[in-house]
MDAnalysis code that builds the backbone (N, CA, C; Angstrom):
import MDAnalysis as mda
import numpy as np

u = mda.Universe.empty(342, n_residues=114, atom_resindex=np.repeat(np.arange(114), 3), trajectory=True)
u.add_TopologyAttr("name", ["N", "CA", "C"] * 114)
u.add_TopologyAttr("resid", np.arange(1, 115))
u.add_TopologyAttr("resname", ["MET", "ALA", "ASP", "TYR", "VAL", "GLU", "LEU", "THR", "ARG", "ALA", "ASP", "GLY", "GLN", "PRO", "VAL", "CYS", "ARG", "CYS", "ARG", "VAL", "ALA", "LYS", "SER", "PHE", "ALA", "SER", "ARG", "PHE", "ARG", "GLY", "LEU", "MET", "GLY", "ALA", "ALA", "ARG", "LEU", "PRO", "SER", "GLY", "SER", "GLY", "LEU", "LEU", "LEU", "PRO", "ARG", "THR", "SER", "SER", "VAL", "HIS", "THR", "HIS", "PHE", "MET", "ARG", "PHE", "PRO", "ILE", "ASP", "VAL", "VAL", "PHE", "LEU", "ASP", "ALA", "GLU", "TRP", "ARG", "ILE", "VAL", "SER", "VAL", "VAL", "GLU", "ARG", "LEU", "ARG", "PRO", "TRP", "ARG", "PHE", "ALA", "ALA", "ALA", "LYS", "GLU", "ALA", "SER", "SER", "VAL", "LEU", "GLU", "LEU", "GLN", "ALA", "GLY", "GLU", "CYS", "GLY", "ARG", "LEU", "GLY", "LEU", "ALA", "GLU", "GLY", "ASP", "VAL", "LEU", "SER", "VAL", "SER"])
u.atoms.positions = np.array([
    [36.033, 71.568, -3.683],
    [36.384, 70.198, -4.011],
    [36.813, 70.139, -5.480],
    [37.793, 69.339, -5.750],
    [38.337, 69.207, -7.110],
    [37.343, 68.517, -8.041],
    [37.658, 68.522, -9.336],
    [36.805, 67.850, -10.312],
    [36.862, 66.329, -10.156],
    [38.015, 65.816, -9.709],
    [38.198, 64.395, -9.432],
    [38.812, 64.246, -8.053],
    [38.405, 63.209, -7.321],
    [38.986, 62.915, -6.017],
    [39.268, 61.418, -5.931],
    [40.186, 61.078, -5.053],
    [40.491, 59.681, -4.752],
    [39.826, 59.356, -3.423],
    [39.102, 58.250, -3.376],
    [38.487, 57.798, -2.131],
    [39.193, 56.538, -1.669],
    [39.500, 56.480, -0.383],
    [40.131, 55.297, 0.206],
    [39.384, 54.915, 1.470],
    [39.537, 53.671, 1.869],
    [38.976, 53.202, 3.144],
    [39.910, 53.626, 4.265],
    [39.443, 53.521, 5.483],
    [40.253, 53.890, 6.652],
    [41.536, 53.082, 6.727],
    [41.523, 51.837, 6.211],
    [42.727, 50.993, 6.239],
    [43.689, 51.296, 5.094],
    [43.359, 52.323, 4.268],
    [44.227, 52.724, 3.171],
    [43.914, 52.070, 1.842],
    [42.989, 51.090, 1.837],
    [42.628, 50.424, 0.583],
    [41.930, 51.411, -0.348],
    [42.398, 51.537, -1.591],
    [41.731, 52.429, -2.543],
    [40.312, 51.946, -2.846],
    [39.387, 52.888, -2.952],
    [38.014, 52.579, -3.350],
    [37.825, 52.949, -4.811],
    [38.121, 54.197, -5.142],
    [37.962, 54.626, -6.536],
    [38.545, 56.014, -6.742],
    [38.739, 56.326, -8.006],
    [38.991, 57.706, -8.446],
    [37.676, 58.139, -9.045],
    [37.090, 59.201, -8.507],
    [35.751, 59.538, -8.978],
    [35.644, 60.989, -9.417],
    [34.771, 61.155, -10.391],
    [34.418, 62.498, -10.865],
    [33.432, 63.077, -9.863],
    [33.581, 64.363, -9.575],
    [32.678, 65.046, -8.652],
    [31.677, 65.843, -9.470],
    [30.395, 65.545, -9.268],
    [29.323, 66.278, -9.940],
    [28.980, 67.488, -9.073],
    [29.514, 68.643, -9.444],
    [29.396, 69.837, -8.604],
    [28.122, 70.641, -8.844],
    [27.702, 70.736, -10.089],
    [26.553, 71.589, -10.410],
    [25.255, 70.781, -10.377],
    [24.134, 71.494, -10.304],
    [22.838, 70.824, -10.344],
    [22.718, 70.003, -11.625],
    [23.114, 70.591, -12.744],
    [22.993, 69.895, -14.036],
    [23.834, 68.625, -14.071],
    [25.072, 68.689, -13.578],
    [25.918, 67.495, -13.603],
    [25.429, 66.436, -12.615],
    [24.837, 66.854, -11.486],
    [24.256, 65.889, -10.548],
    [23.027, 65.227, -11.170],
    [22.188, 66.034, -11.827],
    [20.979, 65.488, -12.446],
    [21.337, 64.523, -13.575],
    [22.303, 64.900, -14.402],
    [22.706, 64.070, -15.537],
    [23.366, 62.784, -15.048],
    [24.230, 62.900, -14.036],
    [24.877, 61.717, -13.479],
    [25.493, 60.832, -14.527],
    [25.071, 59.577, -14.569],
    [25.603, 58.595, -15.519],
    [24.641, 58.311, -16.676],
    [23.579, 59.125, -16.782],
    [22.642, 58.920, -17.895],
    [23.399, 59.044, -19.212],
    [23.161, 58.114, -20.087],
    [23.789, 58.141, -21.401],
    [25.151, 57.473, -21.457],
    [25.752, 57.198, -20.306],
    [27.057, 56.530, -20.296],
    [26.888, 55.071, -20.710],
    [27.859, 54.543, -21.414],
    [27.813, 53.148, -21.847],
    [28.156, 52.194, -20.701],
    [29.029, 52.655, -19.799],
    [29.432, 51.830, -18.652],
    [30.186, 52.691, -17.666],
    [30.423, 52.132, -16.488],
    [31.244, 52.772, -15.468],
    [32.380, 51.810, -15.168],
    [33.613, 52.144, -15.558],
    [34.728, 51.210, -15.374],
    [35.011, 50.908, -13.902],
    [35.515, 49.724, -13.649],
    [35.944, 49.346, -12.308],
    [37.025, 50.317, -11.848],
    [36.976, 50.704, -10.586],
    [37.969, 51.623, -10.044],
    [37.628, 53.082, -10.249],
    [36.490, 53.345, -10.894],
    [36.068, 54.740, -11.058],
    [34.669, 54.886, -10.477],
    [34.263, 56.134, -10.267],
    [32.948, 56.380, -9.703],
    [32.491, 57.796, -9.969],
    [31.298, 58.080, -9.500],
    [30.732, 59.417, -9.585],
    [30.296, 59.808, -8.184],
    [30.832, 60.927, -7.688],
    [30.480, 61.436, -6.367],
    [29.495, 62.586, -6.537],
    [28.353, 62.472, -5.862],
    [27.302, 63.478, -5.933],
    [27.175, 64.149, -4.567],
    [27.852, 65.294, -4.367],
    [27.757, 65.978, -3.077],
    [26.403, 66.663, -2.923],
    [26.043, 66.921, -1.694],
    [24.823, 67.665, -1.355],
    [23.548, 67.004, -1.879],
    [23.502, 65.683, -1.788],
    [22.276, 64.969, -2.160],
    [22.153, 63.706, -1.314],
    [20.925, 63.255, -1.155],
    [20.679, 62.042, -0.373],
    [19.864, 61.017, -1.160],
    [19.714, 61.253, -2.468],
    [18.960, 60.311, -3.284],
    [19.501, 60.302, -4.713],
    [19.234, 59.202, -5.406],
    [19.631, 59.071, -6.810],
    [18.534, 58.341, -7.572],
    [18.553, 58.507, -8.885],
    [17.680, 57.732, -9.761],
    [18.549, 57.127, -10.856],
    [18.036, 56.085, -11.457],
    [18.770, 55.447, -12.553],
    [17.946, 55.492, -13.844],
    [17.100, 56.506, -13.955],
    [16.319, 56.666, -15.178],
    [17.255, 56.922, -16.355],
    [16.949, 56.334, -17.471],
    [17.688, 56.481, -18.724],
    [19.098, 55.894, -18.664],
    [19.414, 55.118, -17.621],
    [20.725, 54.470, -17.556],
    [20.661, 53.124, -18.255],
    [21.815, 52.643, -18.680],
    [21.898, 51.400, -19.451],
    [22.404, 50.223, -18.633],
    [22.775, 50.449, -17.382],
    [23.408, 49.390, -16.603],
    [23.119, 49.599, -15.124],
    [23.190, 48.538, -14.315],
    [23.011, 48.675, -12.865],
    [24.264, 49.271, -12.220],
    [24.095, 49.852, -11.047],
    [25.207, 50.437, -10.299],
    [25.093, 50.073, -8.825],
    [26.208, 50.177, -8.116],
    [26.200, 50.136, -6.652],
    [26.135, 51.574, -6.175],
    [25.308, 51.815, -5.156],
    [25.120, 53.168, -4.631],
    [25.524, 53.181, -3.160],
    [26.432, 54.104, -2.810],
    [26.937, 54.229, -1.449],
    [26.512, 55.597, -0.922],
    [25.736, 55.602, 0.154],
    [25.280, 56.839, 0.775],
    [26.212, 57.190, 1.919],
    [26.712, 58.438, 1.923],
    [27.712, 58.897, 2.891],
    [27.178, 60.067, 3.705],
    [27.528, 60.110, 4.998],
    [27.149, 61.267, 5.802],
    [28.239, 62.338, 5.712],
    [28.116, 63.403, 6.477],
    [29.050, 64.529, 6.402],
    [30.466, 64.157, 6.838],
    [30.624, 63.078, 7.612],
    [31.950, 62.622, 8.053],
    [32.488, 61.512, 7.157],
    [31.872, 61.288, 6.003],
    [32.265, 60.273, 5.023],
    [32.055, 58.853, 5.527],
    [31.147, 58.692, 6.486],
    [30.779, 57.364, 6.988],
    [29.666, 56.812, 6.096],
    [29.775, 55.542, 5.740],
    [28.743, 54.911, 4.916],
    [27.513, 54.662, 5.782],
    [26.386, 55.262, 5.383],
    [25.136, 55.086, 6.133],
    [24.203, 54.072, 5.467],
    [24.440, 53.783, 4.201],
    [23.625, 52.792, 3.494],
    [24.322, 52.394, 2.194],
    [24.110, 51.149, 1.792],
    [24.643, 50.643, 0.529],
    [23.500, 49.955, -0.211],
    [23.332, 50.312, -1.471],
    [22.361, 49.635, -2.332],
    [23.164, 49.014, -3.472],
    [23.206, 47.696, -3.491],
    [23.981, 47.005, -4.520],
    [23.115, 46.683, -5.733],
    [23.726, 46.831, -6.904],
    [23.116, 46.456, -8.183],
    [21.745, 47.105, -8.406],
    [21.695, 48.423, -8.200],
    [20.468, 49.173, -8.471],
    [20.260, 49.214, -9.983],
    [19.178, 48.628, -10.437],
    [18.911, 48.499, -11.870],
    [18.405, 49.813, -12.462],
    [18.480, 49.929, -13.789],
    [17.917, 51.111, -14.452],
    [16.433, 51.292, -14.121],
    [16.017, 52.544, -14.115],
    [14.641, 52.961, -13.846],
    [14.232, 52.742, -12.398],
    [15.191, 52.888, -11.486],
    [14.910, 52.751, -10.056],
    [15.310, 54.037, -9.325],
    [14.975, 54.092, -8.038],
    [15.250, 55.242, -7.175],
    [15.752, 54.700, -5.849],
    [16.708, 55.400, -5.237],
    [17.201, 55.007, -3.915],
    [17.513, 56.264, -3.121],
    [17.315, 56.203, -1.813],
    [17.556, 57.358, -0.950],
    [17.936, 56.898, 0.451],
    [18.623, 57.779, 1.161],
    [18.949, 57.576, 2.574],
    [18.920, 58.949, 3.227],
    [17.958, 59.189, 4.096],
    [17.780, 60.537, 4.632],
    [18.973, 61.028, 5.450],
    [19.796, 60.119, 5.971],
    [20.976, 60.523, 6.758],
    [22.141, 60.950, 5.881],
    [22.047, 60.695, 4.587],
    [23.170, 60.939, 3.676],
    [23.307, 62.416, 3.318],
    [24.562, 62.817, 3.090],
    [24.832, 64.162, 2.580],
    [25.552, 64.102, 1.233],
    [25.996, 62.913, 0.834],
    [26.619, 62.687, -0.470],
    [26.318, 61.262, -0.907],
    [26.423, 61.051, -2.219],
    [26.190, 59.722, -2.772],
    [27.349, 59.381, -3.707],
    [27.815, 58.151, -3.612],
    [28.858, 57.642, -4.484],
    [28.255, 56.537, -5.350],
    [28.399, 56.674, -6.666],
    [27.932, 55.651, -7.595],
    [29.141, 54.893, -8.130],
    [29.060, 53.561, -8.049],
    [30.145, 52.677, -8.475],
    [29.614, 51.625, -9.438],
    [30.531, 50.994, -10.152],
    [30.164, 49.874, -11.012],
    [29.470, 48.806, -10.165],
    [28.432, 48.175, -10.706],
    [27.742, 47.100, -9.990],
    [28.742, 46.017, -9.593],
    [28.683, 45.610, -8.337],
    [29.581, 44.584, -7.824],
    [30.793, 45.120, -7.089],
    [31.079, 46.418, -7.226],
    [32.266, 46.994, -6.572],
    [32.154, 46.968, -5.048],
    [30.973, 47.208, -4.494],
    [30.836, 47.197, -3.035],
    [31.168, 45.827, -2.466],
    [30.696, 44.790, -3.125],
    [31.025, 43.433, -2.691],
    [32.500, 43.128, -2.866],
    [33.066, 43.520, -3.995],
    [34.484, 43.268, -4.265],
    [35.374, 43.968, -3.249],
    [34.988, 45.199, -2.889],
    [35.785, 45.998, -1.958],
    [35.419, 45.747, -0.492],
    [34.319, 45.060, -0.255],
    [33.866, 44.820, 1.120],
    [33.320, 46.067, 1.791],
    [32.760, 46.999, 1.023],
    [32.197, 48.221, 1.604],
    [30.889, 47.901, 2.315],
    [30.720, 48.448, 3.521],
    [29.524, 48.184, 4.306],
    [29.173, 49.387, 5.172],
    [27.941, 49.416, 5.661],
    [27.522, 50.484, 6.552],
    [28.488, 50.580, 7.730],
    [28.831, 51.810, 8.093],
    [29.726, 52.042, 9.199],
    [31.165, 52.292, 8.775],
    [31.555, 51.827, 7.581],
    [32.898, 52.087, 7.083],
    [33.063, 53.587, 6.860],
    [34.273, 54.070, 7.085],
    [34.567, 55.486, 6.873],
    [35.547, 55.612, 5.703],
    [35.232, 56.508, 4.793],
    [36.107, 56.770, 3.645],
    [36.866, 58.053, 3.852],
    [38.017, 58.208, 3.191],
    [38.739, 59.473, 3.195],
    [38.883, 59.960, 1.769],
    [38.969, 61.282, 1.666],
    [39.026, 61.949, 0.371],
    [40.381, 62.608, 0.209],
    [40.986, 62.409, -0.961],
    [42.241, 63.120, -1.254],
    [42.231, 63.590, -2.688],
])
């Protein structure tokens, strides 16, 4: 998988251009220390089913994806110092707080990667 990927909905609507956290260190670090996450961008964490927001400065929307890129759970506006998980997930997408509502992302939606 590339360092950055574009995610779109099945209807072709763009979701985000996201950085892929490939290594254990980059997955663990995630968005810690970042000042913000701009609209239209995200962080994709492959090979994980949980996230934490320890040491983060802002809330995020968290999208849990299965191996077929189907959304299995959405946690909106996860505040700093929290934890979220979905045992069915094989990847996690972190977005700016409010993006899931703006984009209409919901459980059952399928995303594509390019």
